[in-house]
Phi, psi and omega in degrees: 000129179268138176255141180250132179298143180296313181230092180295146179295138178294147179291133179277137177292144179290146180296148178282116181244130178292124181296335180281328185224102184285354180271005186241128182219131178282134183255299181201177183220142176241147183225153180289147184281345186275308187228347181078008182285324184261133179227146174235117177261142180248121182235145175261111183238115180050044175083003179236145178276138177236132180254118184248122179267125185230140172252125181258141179260145180292153181301328180290345176254019177098356181066198178095182181205155175237132174274119183269338178166170177232151178224154181256354180211168181294316176299322177295322178295318178299318177296317179297318179298317181289330179283322190253345184223168174273018186253166169235176178299329182292340181278349183270145175226157182289133181289150182288000000 
């Protein structure tokens, strides 16, 4: 007699891997809670996390985005945020 699990575990989506560079994988993204204009993406590149700060433009202004900088640690990211944006780390929330 075969047993079937009552609640099978949901299938996990496979990580997004850049076909050109297999050492780079996107992990998650954080966005500002006020307007969603500022985003911080966290990527695992060659075993190290990189935090990339991006400013996104609204579609009525042509859309698009500008990369404002990258950081290799949380203190560097906090410094980058205070230098380039009106935000702090406390203003960011995980994107849906």
